[in-house]
N, C-alpha and C positions, 0 to 999 in steps of 0.2 A: 504493500500500500504506500501511498504518498508519504504518510507520516513516518513510516520506517525509513524511507529513503532520506527524509530530511534529518532524521536522528543520526545518520552516519557522518555528520559534519560536512566539511567543504562547502563551497558556495552553492546557494540554492539554485542558481541558474544552470548549474551542470545537471541538475536533476529534474527541473521542470521549466517549461516555457510559460512565461507570464505575459499577458497582453490586456490592454483595455480596448475591447473590440468595438464597442459602439456607445453612443450616448442617446438618451431618450428623455423627452420632456414629460413630466408628470405633474398632476395637480392634486393637492390633498390638503387636509387640515394641518396647521402647524400647532405648536404647543399651546398657543393662546387661542386655539380654535378658529383661526382665520384661514380662509382659502389662500393657498399660495402655489405658484408654479415654480418648479425647480427641475434641475437636471439630474438624472442618475446615470452612472457609468457601469458598463458591463465588464467585469473582470473575468478573464478566461485563463484557466491553468490546465496544463496537461503534462504528464510525465515525459521527460525528454527522450527516454529510451523507447517510447512507444512508436516513434516515427521510423519505420523501416524503409529501406530503399525501395521506391516504387510502390510501397504498400499504402493503404489509406491510414492517416493518423487516427488515433483513438479520439472519441468524442471528448471535448474538454469539460472540466467542472466549471460551472459558471455561477456568479452571484452579482447582485447589483449593489453599488455603494454611492452615497451622495458625497459631494465635495466636503461637506462638514465632517464626514467620517474620516476622510483622508487627513483633515486638519487635526482631528482627535488623535489619530495614529502618530502624526508627526510630533505633536506636543508630548505624547507619551515617550517617544524616542528621545526627544530633546532633554527631557527630565531624567530619563533612565540612563542615558549615555552622555553625560555632560562633557566628556573628553573627546567626543567624536563630532566632526563637522557634518551635521545632519543635512542630507540633500533637501533643497527647498521645493515647495509646491509651485505649480504655475500660478500666475496671478489670478486674483479673485475678480478684479475688474481690469479691463484693458487700460494700460498706461502707455504713454509715448505714442498715441495714435495720430496718424495724419488724417485730414478731415474726412476722407471718403470712408474710412474704417468705422464700423459701428462700435460704440463703447457699451452696447447693450449686452448684458450677461447671457441672454437667451438667443443672441444672434448666432445662426448656424456656423458661420466661419469661426467665430470666437469659441464656440463650444467644441468645434473640431480641433482647434489648436490646443484647447485645454485638455481634450482627450489625449492628444499626443503627449502633452506635458505631464499628465498624471501617469501615463504608461512609463514615461521616462523616469519619473520619481520612483515607481515600484521597481524598475530595473536597477536603478542606482542603489536602492536599499538592498535588493536581492543579491547584488554582486559585491556588497561590502562584507569583508570577512567576519566582522562581528555582528552587524545588524541583521545579516541574513539568517543568523541562528536564533533570532529572538522568537519566543513562542507566540507572543501577541501578534507579531507581524504575520506569522504563519496562519494564525486564526483569522486575521483580517482577510487573508486570501481564500480561506476554506470554510469559515463558519458565518453564514449570513446572519443568523439569528442570535447566537450566544455571544458574539464577539464584543458588543458594547459593554455587557455586564463584566466580561472577563477583563477588559482593559480598565474599567473603573475599580474592579476588585483588587487590582495591583496596588491601589492606594497612592498612585503616582501624584494625584492632585494635591495631597497634603504637602508633598515635597515642593511642588510648584510654588505654593503660597509662601512658605517660609523662606524660600530662596529669593523670591521677588522683593520681599520686605528688606532684604539685606543689600539691595543694589547700591544704597547710599555708601556702603563700605568702600566703593571704588575710590572715593575722594581721599581716603585717609591711609592708604597703604604707604608705609615709610620706605620700604625697599622693593619697588616693583621689579619684576623680572624683565630685564632689557629685551629678551627675545619676544616676550608676549607684548610688550609695549610697542615694539617695532612692527609686530604682526598686526596689531590693532590699527596702527597708523597706516600700514599698507592697505588693509581692507577698506579703510575710509577713503583712501586715495583711489583705489580701484573702483569703488562705488561711484565716485565723482566722474572718473574718466569714462566708465561704461555708460553712465547716465548721459553724458555729453554726446557720446557716440550715437546713442539711440535717438537723441533729440535731432542731431544733424541728419541722421538717416530718415527720420520722419519728415523733415523739411525737404530733403531731396525727393522723397517719394511724392510729396505734395506737388512739387514743381513738375516732376517728370510726368505725373498723371495729366497735368494740364497741357504740357507740351504734346504728349501723344494724342490726347483728345482733340486738340486744335487741328491736327493733321486731317481729321475728318472733314474739315472745311475745304481742304484741297479736293477731297473726293467729291464734295458737292459741286464745287466750281467746275472741275473737269467734266463732271457729268452734264451740267448745264451747257457748258461750252460745246461739248460733243454734239448736242442737239442742233447747233447752228452750222456745223461743218459737214461737208460731204466726204472729202478724201480723208481728213484727219479724225473724223468722228470716232471710228472704232478704237484707234490708239488712245485717244483721250479717255474714252469710256473705260477701257481696261486699266489705264493708269489710275483712274479714279477708284476703281475697285481695290487696287493694291494699297492705296492710301487709307481706304476704309478698313482693310484688314489690319494695317499698321495701328490705326487708332484703337481698334477693338482688342489688340493683343495685350495692352498694358494691364488689364484687370488680372489676368492669370499670372503675369510676371510679378506684380506686386503682392499677390496672394502667396506666391512661392517665397518671395523675399521676406515676408512676415515670419516664415519658418526660421530663417537665419537670425532675425531679430530676436525671436524667442530663445534661441541658443545663447545669445548675449544676455538676455534678461535673466536666464537661469543663474548666470554668474553675478548679476546685479544682486539677486536674492541670496546667493551663496555668501556674499560679504556679511550679511546679518548672522548667518550660522557661524562664521569664523569669529565674529565679534562676541557671540554668546559663549564660545569656548574661552576667549580671553577674559571675559567678565567673570566666569566661573573660577578661573584661576586666580583672579584678583581677590575674589571673595575668600578663597582658601588661604591665600597669602595673608589676608587681613586677620582671619581667625587664628592663624599661627602667630602672628605678631601680638595679638591680644593675649593669647595664652602665655607667651614669653614675658610680656609686660606684667601679667598677673603673678607669674612665678617670681619675678624680680621683686615685686612688692612684698610677697610673703617672706622672701629671704631677708629683706630689710627689716620686717617686723620682728623676725627671729633675732636678728643681730641687736636690735634695740632692747629686746627683752633680756638677752644674755648679758650685754654690757651695761645695761641700765641707762644708756645715753639715748636721748631722742634726737634724731638728726633734724626732724622737721617739727615745728611747733604743733602739738596736738592737745586736744582736750584731755585725753587720758593722762598724758604727761603732767598736765596742770593739776588734775585731781589727785594724782599720787603725791605731788609735792604738797598740796594743801592738806590732804587727809591722811598723810603717812602712807607708806607703801604697803602692798599686799603681803600676806604671809608667804613663807617659803612654799607651802603646799599649793596655794593658789597659783603661785608663779610656775611651779613645776607642771601643774595640770594645763596651764596656758601654753607652756613650752611644748608639751607633748602634742597638744591639739595643733599647734602651728607646724610641728614637724610632720605630723600626719598629712596636713594640708599641703606641705611642700612636696611630699612624696607624690601625692595625687597630681600636683602641678607639673612635676617632672614627667610623669606618665602622659599627661595631657599634651605637653609640648612634643614629646617623642611621637605620640600618635599623630598629631597634626603634621609633624615633619614628614613622617612616613607617607601620610595621606597626600601631602603636597608633592613629594617626590614621585609617588606612583602616578599621580595625576599628570605631572609634567612629562614623564616618560611615555605614558599612553597617549597623551594629547599630541606630543611631538611626533610620534610615529604616524598618527593619523594626519597631522598637518603636512608631513612630507609626502604621504600618499596623495593628499589633496592637491598639493602644488604640482606634482607630476601630471595628475589628471587634468588640472586647469590649463597648464601649458599646452598639453596635447589637444584638448577640446577647443580652446580659443583659436589655436593655430588652424585647426581644421575648419572651424566656422568662418574664419576670415578668408581662407583659401576658397571655400565653397562660394562665399559671397562674391569674390572676385571672378570666379569662373562664371557665375550667373550673369554678372555685368557684361563679361566678354561675349557671352552667348546672346545677350540682349542686343549688344552693338552689332553683332554679326547679322541678326535678324533684320536690323535697321538697314544695313548695307544691302541685304538681299532685296528688301522692298524697293529701294532706290535703283538697284540694278534692274529689277523687273520693270520699273517705271521707264528706265532709260531704254530698255528693249522695245517697250510700247511706243516710245517717241521715235525710235529708229525706224520702226515699221511704217510710220505715217507717210 
């Protein structure tokens, strides 16, 4: 069975094929009993070994999921694996759109691009050596009904809240780790660059759309002109058709281009995932520093008690001066309490130190993996984009060559 296959370790994708096969609009009552229209996505999985050469593949296991369930899965992964750069989801609302593109959530082209993005998200998680072995992720793919309860039963939400409260700690870390500080700065800068790139691309798409569509006017003029000519009529008419074809071709071109824009957007959203690992590290660093500070304070208290000198003015010191000092017995019981407390403090610092070290080594391994993936993906996306522009220009040359032939024949 699939479950046994997954138990055997290694990446999930070696064992099953995962796809988001289609999207469907549905209408139903939401939690506050209002009618709402939403989109559901069909996830298909089938064992990888089932596809034999020339044979028919086994029927896939299928289930439907809403975008909000993908969000829940991602939040669960984010909290459970704070040292991993969790792959982002495709956008909830279209951003960086040029004017012809609809920003409507239920627009078929948008839904189709989101379907591709959700499939990409599942494949990214399934190919990750740690995330792919997560039980909740597996249930997301296989259990339509019981999954939501299972993910909430993990209690991950309690961890979310306590972590978010501590975000203010970021400001007070005394010795931030230079590598993480640099990484955070890099992801901020990458975010800015990719945003600018997407903005420029949307502007270019806007202009290009206009330029192509205006060519339709050539078509109209040639067609009208052809009506008043005898010898030249056919040539002008044909040239007009080529112009019309050219004007109509831009819609498909820009729809394809949107796909490459989405690959860039994925990395725009990835920068948030990187920052969240950096924040988590800062938080642990802060906790470690607080534990060390606490321990130093306890040691100082012990020293004051043993030597009987108070380094800092304190009310306790005043009272003992005023009302005579405590008995030997009281002092010894206070000393042993402080010593006990110091022991606990030493343990706490050691524990935080280990926790911090483990986090750094796990996080850094994942960051290296991510950097390699990012370089490869962005390089491919840019090359594909350039190839697309080249093929677009070639089509333009072809249209004008055809028109030239029409004029030649006149």
